[in-house]
BAFI-3210 file (N, C-alpha, C; in Angstrom, 3 decimals, decimal comma, padded with zeros to 6 digits):
// residues 77
n [1|2|3|4|5|6|7|8|9|10|11|12|13|14|15|16|17|18|19|20|21|22|23|24|25|26|27|28|29|30|31|32|33|34|35|36|37|38|39|40|41|42|43|44|45|46|47|48|49|50|51|52|53|54|55|56|57|58|59|60|61|62|63|64|65|66|67|68|69|70|71|72|73|74|75|76|77]
n.u [000,776|000,412|002,358|001,737|-001,121|-001,674|-000,724|-002,749|-004,921|-004,447|-004,408|-007,003|-008,312|-007,575|-008,388|-011,216|-011,046|-009,410|-010,992|-013,046|-012,022|-011,922|-010,150|-008,022|-006,160|-003,925|-002,508|000,703|003,060|005,160|008,403|011,640|011,111|009,787|006,920|005,039|002,792|000,010|-001,226|-004,548|-007,134|-008,283|-006,174|-003,844|-002,561|-002,539|-001,339|-000,952|-000,425|002,094|002,407|000,185|001,081|003,455|003,086|000,628|-000,154|002,313|003,102|000,935|001,220|003,804|003,315|001,826|003,088|006,107|008,418|008,344|010,053|009,623|007,276|006,504|005,226|004,280|004,166|006,024|008,295]
n.v [-001,279|002,197|004,593|007,222|007,042|005,263|006,822|008,882|007,252|006,476|008,890|009,611|007,948|008,979|011,466|012,118|012,223|014,427|016,472|016,395|017,810|020,246|020,852|019,967|017,803|018,387|016,911|017,612|016,796|013,934|013,057|011,755|009,835|011,112|012,428|015,367|017,425|019,698|021,037|022,319|024,639|024,720|023,163|024,205|026,241|025,112|024,077|021,360|020,388|019,492|017,049|015,698|015,440|014,008|011,793|010,651|010,954|010,517|008,101|006,517|006,389|005,347|002,800|001,723|002,057|001,147|002,313|005,063|007,703|009,887|012,538|015,702|018,796|021,426|023,979|024,090|024,502]
n.w [-000,009|-000,734|001,019|001,680|001,369|003,464|005,657|005,657|006,174|008,784|010,107|009,647|011,370|013,753|013,815|014,495|017,365|017,828|016,574|018,221|020,326|019,470|017,447|014,677|012,246|009,703|006,990|005,597|004,244|003,202|003,805|003,355|005,366|007,325|008,632|008,065|009,462|010,209|012,995|013,612|014,412|017,832|018,649|017,627|019,239|021,516|024,827|025,040|022,543|021,665|023,132|022,035|019,326|019,441|021,378|020,711|017,818|016,551|017,610|016,858|013,992|013,756|014,818|012,957|010,514|009,837|008,736|009,341|010,894|012,402|013,484|012,564|013,604|011,551|012,480|014,311|013,060]
ca.u [000,066|001,121|002,671|000,971|-002,419|-001,725|-000,573|-003,882|-005,870|-004,193|-004,771|-008,423|-008,744|-007,292|-009,111|-012,439|-010,718|-008,848|-011,924|-013,873|-011,391|-011,921|-008,945|-007,946|-004,916|-003,720|-001,184|001,323|003,903|005,945|009,580|012,777|010,463|009,234|005,616|004,851|001,502|-000,173|-002,407|-005,335|-008,283|-007,729|-004,944|-002,626|-002,135|-002,780|-000,224|-000,846|-000,225|003,385|002,011|-000,852|001,801|004,552|002,535|-000,656|-000,156|003,470|003,171|-000,063|001,780|004,841|002,872|001,186|004,022|007,340|009,526|008,240|011,022|009,135|006,247|006,762|004,141|005,021|004,155|007,258|009,534]
ca.v [-000,014|003,493|005,019|008,441|006,701|004,616|007,876|009,536|006,362|006,459|010,309|009,809|007,233|009,785|012,830|012,362|012,600|015,820|017,385|016,571|018,809|021,590|020,917|019,046|017,488|018,490|016,280|018,478|016,122|012,895|013,166|011,220|008,972|012,128|012,948|016,752|017,769|020,911|021,155|023,414|024,976|024,995|022,594|025,052|027,016|024,400|023,520|019,912|019,932|018,591|015,702|015,026|015,176|013,049|010,649|010,177|010,937|009,886|006,673|005,774|006,330|004,354|001,486|001,124|002,106|001,077|003,340|006,429|007,951|011,082|013,327|017,055|019,819|022,402|025,263|023,902|024,840]
ca.w [-000,003|-000,858|002,257|001,932|001,553|004,794|006,604|005,748|006,840|010,305|010,530|009,705|012,533|015,079|013,626|015,359|018,789|017,711|016,307|019,533|021,289|018,766|016,495|013,445|011,678|008,380|006,460|004,771|003,295|003,830|003,129|004,159|006,468|008,313|008,267|008,380|009,770|010,740|013,970|013,355|015,358|019,105|018,831|017,039|020,199|022,861|025,442|024,980|021,057|021,474|023,638|021,050|018,124|019,758|022,003|020,105|016,362|016,095|018,100|016,176|012,689|013,833|015,063|011,588|009,275|010,579|008,191|009,792|011,891|013,265|013,002|012,888|013,432|010,822|013,280|015,122|012,265]
c.u [000,947|001,148|001,897|-000,482|-002,640|-001,645|-001,951|-004,861|-005,726|-004,639|-006,223|-009,004|-008,581|-008,126|-010,218|-012,154|-010,135|-009,954|-012,907|-013,318|-011,412|-010,816|-009,075|-006,489|-004,870|-002,488|-000,667|002,194|004,649|007,201|010,760|012,206|010,021|007,911|005,436|003,404|001,346|-001,397|-003,191|-006,349|-007,505|-006,451|-003,674|-002,003|-002,101|-001,448|000,061|-000,513|001,126|003,039|001,197|000,170|002,709|003,917|001,264|-000,417|001,104|003,562|002,112|000,537|002,835|004,289|002,160|002,180|005,389|008,577|009,479|009,167|010,402|007,967|006,470|005,556|004,801|004,906|005,387|008,475|009,868]
c.v [001,199|004,158|006,211|008,115|005,991|005,670|008,489|008,590|006,484|007,913|010,343|009,029|008,133|011,179|013,135|012,913|013,967|016,854|017,397|017,510|020,199|021,817|020,120|018,889|017,563|017,817|017,265|017,649|014,972|012,955|012,734|010,486|009,919|012,521|014,424|016,963|019,234|020,847|022,289|023,585|025,184|024,197|023,256|025,780|026,223|023,893|022,182|019,436|019,115|017,221|015,089|014,690|013,995|011,668|009,976|009,878|010,245|008,399|005,859|005,535|005,196|002,910|000,762|001,071|002,311|001,899|004,620|006,626|009,005|011,918|014,745|018,066|021,016|023,754|025,208|024,392|026,247]
c.w [000,022|000,574|002,660|002,172|003,002|005,868|006,870|006,363|008,364|010,851|010,522|010,814|013,749|014,962|014,464|016,808|018,626|017,485|017,423|020,571|020,597|017,680|015,291|013,030|010,225|007,790|005,498|003,713|004,084|003,064|004,120|005,576|007,621|007,739|008,891|008,398|010,314|011,760|013,700|014,397|016,702|019,442|018,464|018,105|021,571|023,405|025,465|023,487|020,943|022,017|022,592|019,825|018,399|020,331|021,471|018,493|015,983|016,432|017,271|014,769|012,722|014,012|013,774|010,491|009,969|010,081|008,639|011,012|012,951|012,574|013,495|012,592|012,751|011,622|014,196|014,460|012,184]
res [m|d|t|i|k|k|i|n|e|v|l|d|m|i|r|p|y|i|i|n|d|g|g|d|i|e|f|v|k|y|e|d|n|i|v|y|i|k|m|n|g|t|c|s|g|c|e|f|a|d|y|t|v|k|d|v|i|e|q|s|l|k|s|e|i|e|e|i|k|e|v|v|n|v|t|d|l]
***
């Protein structure tokens, strides 16, 4: 299966939980085994955004797609 398609499938599974908290996840790109996302809505300025990106989104993606090394929130760049 295409990696980008699988990434979007995993993000779609997580998305309802993020939306429930007033935010959303936007897939930006996949490059060099790194997934770039953008947290939107209330998640963009939330103090727990880093936790959500690393402990929820990154771990979910890594558990489904072994070649992923990291997830980066583009607002962190």
